[in-house]
N, C-alpha and C positions, 0 to 999 in steps of 0.2 A: 737267826730263831727257824726252828724247824714248824712247816705249815700245822694249824691246828685241824684236828679232825673231829666230829661230831655224828655218832650215832646211836642206834636205838638198844639199849640191853634185853634181854630175854623176858623184864616184865614191865617194856616199852617205856622205862626209865632213860633219859641221856647219859650218854656217857659222852667222855670228852679228856682225849688225847693228842698223841701226834699222828702223822700221816704213818710214818713209820708203826706205830700201833695199830692202825686200821688197816693196813697194808699185811701185817700178820695174821690178825684176824680172818682174813680172807681169803690168805694165801695157799691153805690147804684147798676148800673149796674150788678155788680159780685153776687150780694144777689139775684136778680130778675130772673138772668140767672139760676142757680140753686136753685129754693127759693122751688120746687116741688120735687127734686132730692130724698129725703127718701121716698116721695110716690110713686113716677116713680119704683123706686130702692130702696124696702124697705130694702132688704139684697145685699149688696155689692157681697158674692159670687155668687150669683145668677140673674146675671143681666139681663137675661131675663126675670125675673119673676116678676108682677109688672102693673102699669100702664104703664109701658115703651112701653108696645106693641101695645098703642093705639097714642104713639105720636113720636116712633122711624121712622116714616115719615119725620118728619119736620128735617130742615137742622140747623145747630147754627146758621148762618147768620138770616133764620125766626124767630128763638129764639128772637134774639138781635133786629131785625124790628120790634118786638111786643112791644119793651119795650120804653119809652117815656124818651130818653135820649138828652142834645145838642150836638153840634158836636163833639165838644171836649173831652167831656164824652165818646162818642160814638166810637171814631178813639181811644181814649187811651184801653177802654175793648177790640175792636177788636184784636189790637196789640197785648194785652196781651196773649188772647186765639190762636193767629198764634204762639206766642211762644210754645203753648203746645199743640196743633195739628199739626203743619206746614203743612199746608194745605191751599186754600182758603177756607174762612169758608161757603161760600154757597155750597161747596161741602162735608161738615163734616157733621155726624149725629147729632143731640144734644147729643144720647146717649152717646155718646164721653167723654161729659161734665158731664151727669149726671152721669154716672159711679164712673167717679173719685171722685166727689164730693159727691156720695154715701158713697166710701170708706172713706170718711174722716167726716163722721158722720153730711155732708150736709153743714160742717163749710168752708166757700169759703178761706178763710188766712190760714188754716192747708193743704187743697187740695194744693193750691198754694205751700205752703212750703215741701208737702212731694214729690211734685210731680218735682218741680225744684230748691229747694234748697240745700239739703242735698248730700254730695258724700261719696262714698265707701272709707275709710280709706287704704289708700295705691294705689290707681286707681285700673283703672279695670283690666291691667295688673296684679298687684297681687291677684286678687280676681277669675280672670280664674285661672289662674297658681294654687292657694289654689282649684277650682273645680278640676283640671287636676290631682293632685297629689293624688287624692282619689280615681280616675278610675282604676281600677287592670287590664284592657284589653290594649289593644295596641289603639294610638292615630294616627291616619295617616293623616299628613298634606298633602297639594300638592295634593290633592288625588279627584280629582273632578267627582262628580257621575256622568254618563250618562243616565242609565237605571236600574231601578227595574223591576225584573220579579217574581211575587209572585203568588201562589195558596197555599192549604188549609193547608198544613202543612209548607213551606218553601219558602225563596224568594233566588232569585241570584241577587245580586248587582255589576253592571258594571262599569267598572271606565275609564276616558278619556285614560290614558296608554296600556288599553286593559286585564289589570287584572280581574277577577272575585271573588267575594268574596259569599259563602255560608254563611245565617244565617237562624235560627227559627223564630226571628220576626226581623222588620226592623220598627226604628222611623223616620220619615220624619220632619224635623224641618225646612226646606225651609220658609219664609214667603208666604203668598198666591200671591204676585205678582210673584213670581220665579219658583211656582213649576211645570209650563212648562217647564222648562229649564231640566227636566228630563221625559225620555221615560218612562211611567209605563202602565205595561202588568197584569191583565187587567187594563184599564184605572182608574183611581181616580175617587172616587163619585161624584154625581152630585153637593153636594156643595161646592166642591172644583174648579170642572171645572166651573161651575157659578162666582163664586167670583175671579179667578184668570182673567175670561174673561172680568168683571167689572172692576178690579182693586180696590184698599181700597184707600181712598183719600191722605195718605200722600202724599206729592210732593215737598217737601222744602228742606231746607240745614242748616247745622250748620257749623259754620265757624270760627275759632281762627284767631284772629289776633294781631300781636305784633305790638307795637306802641311804639314810642320813649317817653320816660320820665318816672318819677313816678307820675300818678296819682292820684289824691282823689278816692276813691271807689264812680262808679257811676254806675245806672240805665238810659238807655234812651229807648224811644217807640214811633215810627212815626206811619205809619200808615197800613192796611193790603196790601197797594196797593205800600207801598215802597219795593224796591230791599231788603232790610235788616229791618224790623218791628222792631226788640228787640234786644238790645245791652248792656253789661252787662260788667263791670270788674271782671275778676276771680282772676287773682295773679299779685301783684303789687311789682316789686323788684325796687332797687335805681336807674337803669338806662333805664328801660320800664316797659310795664304793657301789661298784657295777656289780651284782651276781647274775650266774643264771643256772635257771633251774629245769630239770626236765620230769615229766611223770608219764604214765603209761598209758593215760585215756584223758582224751581231750575234753571229755564230758563231766569228768569231775571237776573242775573249778572253771570259774572264768577268767582266761589269762590277761583281760583288760580291766579286770577290775582291783584296784588298789587296796580294798578292803579285803576279798578275798584272797588276795597272794599273801598280804600280812597277815592274817588269820594262821593261813598253812605253814609261814615259817616259826608260827608258834611252838610247832612240833620239836623243835630243836630250842629256838633260844626265843625269851620275851621282851629282849632289849635291844630287836630290830625295829627301826619303823620306816617302813615302804614309803616313799614319796613320789613314786613314778615305776610305771611297767611299760615294757613295750614287747608286741607279740604280734604274731601273725598265725590265726586259726588255719595252717594248713590244709588238714580235714574236709574244711568248708568252702575252699578255693576251687573253682569249677578244673582249674587246667593243673590241681595237683592230686587233690584229694588222698594225700597221704602226706609224710614228713618225708624221712629218707625208707629206702625200700628196703624189707625186712620178708623175707619167706615166710610163709606158712609151713608148717611138715607137709612134704613131699613135692612142694612145688619145686622145688632147686633143681633136682634132677628128671623130673619129669618134665617141665616145660622150659627151662633155659636154652638149651640148644633149637630148637624151634624157635624162640623167640627171637633170636640172633638171626634167623633165617630172611633174606629179603622175598618178597613175594611181586614177582614183575620187576616193576622198575619202583616197588614202594621198597625203600630201607625201613630199616628200625636202629635207633642210638639210644642212648640215656644210659645213666648207672642203672635201669632195671635191666640192660642187656649184657652186663658187663661180666666176664671172667674172674678179673681179679678186682678187690675192692667194690663189688657190687654196694650198691648205695649211697657211693661215695661221688666226690666229683671227680676222683682218679680215675671212678670207673667210667664217668661219664666220656672223659677226656679219651681213655681207649676206646670207646665203642664208637665213639667220633670218627676217630682216627682209622680205626678197623673199616668203617662204612666209608670213610672218603675215599680211602684206598679202592673199596670196590665200584664204586660209584665211576670212580677215574679208570680203572682196567676195563668196565661192560662200555665206556662211550668211545673208549680208545680202538674197540675193535669194530 
């Protein structure tokens, strides 16, 4: 049976069809949004090289506004992108869409599948456990870093419990929005200070929702202005179904409230009974202060290469500094491998 899809019509009435129907609705808009992705970013591993240097000042919303779409198709296309960038579209750089599309060869359905459909076998806990098993040194949990003092040869890392650790090299992996939670002496490079002050664009949420009953698999899209813009079924059991929802603004809804989440689902269906929610507000988490990184206009080409540069013995990794798949775990792994090679080489000299 084809998966069901729900979306809002021009008069905000709910439309129901198949996923194929919805794909046909958004196809023209999606193709036009990323039509010049390969001209703007010819090689996805070099996301700041190409025509993107001339277009990076544009927001994703500005690009959408350039495209002639009827209200129904526009709302649907905007909702799809909220699910990807987790932020208001007028605050997201067009580069966020173009670099993902370039990574998928300029093919929008493949880009959507690669970024939002597949999951790691065994879940992320199994994935991180496998990485941890490969670490030969200590892993200190519940050890919050408060300060890093570094010079030309070494660094001293201070923890919240008063302990201090000395190291020949330090790799900082905090997101851009959270680097100011650590006092770094000498101060961080200008690109980090500037980007931290501006903040990256992502400011939304992801919420897991348990509803009563076994439901047919479905996707649902509202508008970028609704509290929950994108909703889809993830796990279907005999007596309940687990849904996952995304929205552009974490302030628009209390994602820990069964009542508020239940009300938000009413935009599509009045037959869903929420019996549990699970979510973490990453915007309020001092060690993240964002969800997954999406750049504001101009941030990618202005800052990325500088954010990747070591500052003496202080190195920088994490998905915020990745070339390919910035904002994704793939990008975090890429940057970790990059800095590991640099650290190894510097210690060998």
